[in-house]
N, C-alpha and C positions, 0 to 999 in steps of 0.2 A: 624653406618656409612651407612649401607645398606639402612635403612629407609630414611635417608636424601637424598641420591642419588635417591632413588625410587620416593620420593616426587618431587624432582627437575625435573626428567625425565618426570613424569606424568604431572607436571605443564607446562613444555615446550611443550609437545605434545598437551595438551589441548589448549594452547595459539596458537599453529600452526593450530589446527583444527578450531579455531574461524574464520579463514579466509574463510572457506567453509561452516560453520554452522551459520544460522541466529539466532539472539536473544541475543547474548552476554552471554549465560549461560556457555558455554565451557570456555570462557575467564575469567569469574568470578571464576569458579571452579579451573581453572589453576592458577590464582593469589592466591587463598586461599591455593592451594597445595604448591606454592612457599613460601608463608608466613609460613605455617606449617613446611616446611623443614627448614626454617631459625630459627624458635622458637625451633625446635627439636635439631638443631645444638647448640644453646645457652645452652639448658638444658643438653645435653650429653657431649659436648666438651668444654664448657666455653665461655667466652666472645670473645676470639681471633678468634676461628673458627666460632662462631656465627656471629661476625661482617663480617668475610670473606664470609660466606654463604649469609648474607643479601646483601652484595655488589654484589655477583654473581647473586642473584635473581634480583636485580635492573638492572644489566647489561643484563641479559637474557630478562627481560621485555622490556628494551630499544631496544635491537636488534630485538625482535619480532615486536614491534611497528614500527620500521624503515622498516623492511621487508614488513609488511602489508600495511603501509600507503605511503611509498615512493618508494620502489623498485618494489613491485608487480604490481601497476598500470602501470608501464612503461615496464614491461616484456611481452613477447608474451603470457605466460600463463594467466597473469592478464587481458590482453586485450581480451582474449577468454572468460573470466568469465563475462565480462560486456556486457550487451545488449545495443547496440547503435542505433538500428533501431526504427523507430516510425511507428505506424499504422495510416495510413491516411484514415480515414473513420468516419462515423457518425452512431449513433445507430438508428436514425429515419430519414425519408426523410425530406428534407428541406421544410419549409412552406413559400411560396412566399406571402408576405403581400399584394401585389397589386391584386393578383388573388384570394385570399381567403376572405379577409374582404369584407363584403357586399354580398357574395355569399349565396345561399340557401343550407342548409344541411338537410339530412334526418337522424333521429335518428335510428341507427341500434340496440341499446340496450336502455333500460330505462336509462335516465340520472337522477341520484339521488345523488348529482348534477353532477357527472361525468359519462361518458360512451363513447360509440363509435358512431361516425356519419360518413356519407358518403357525400363527396363533390366532384362533377364531377368525380365519379367513383373511388375515392380514400378514404381509411378509415383513420380517424384521431381520436385521443383521444380528448374529448371535455368537457368543463365545462359549465353547464347551469346556466345563471345568475338568472333566475327566480326560481331556486331551483330544480324543478322536471319537467321532460318531458317524456311522454310515448313513447314507441317504435313506430316508423313509423311517428311521428310528424314532420312536416316541420319546420325548424328553420332557423334563419338568423345568419351568422357569424358577430359578432360585434367587435371582437378584437382577439389578440394573446397573449398567455402567453409563458413561457419558452418552454414547451414541449407539449402544447395543444392549441386548438382553444377555444375561448369563444363564446358561442352561446346564443341566446335569442329567445323566441317564436316569430314567424313571425306575424306581424300585417298586415293582408290582408285588402285592401281598400273595 
């Protein structure tokens, strides 16, 4: 009887810990402990107590799921666990299409085919359409990609 109760208590605690631990491992182990307690009740005490233990395990599982999925999100503790703020920002400076396309750029690093260029005093990651460009070469911005400018070697008249 002690082993059955111990498995049920362990399973219940692990299911409760699943609320705070990521990954689902504690919940799976808790469910296995409840199942093992039910099987042990069948083996040691027969089908009457085994059925009762299984019903108790399902009731505990249902109560824990209700507490985790319905009650906790509405409680003060649950609201404190959830991050509701958003970070308003970008990882790179915005590239203005009107001011950049057609501008001249100077290669700060060799572009093979990507590297850094300087346009009007600002550094940008660039992709060279012609494949390679040496450091210090003057280039022309011909387009924009998601996070970089597309450059090509300048054709001087």
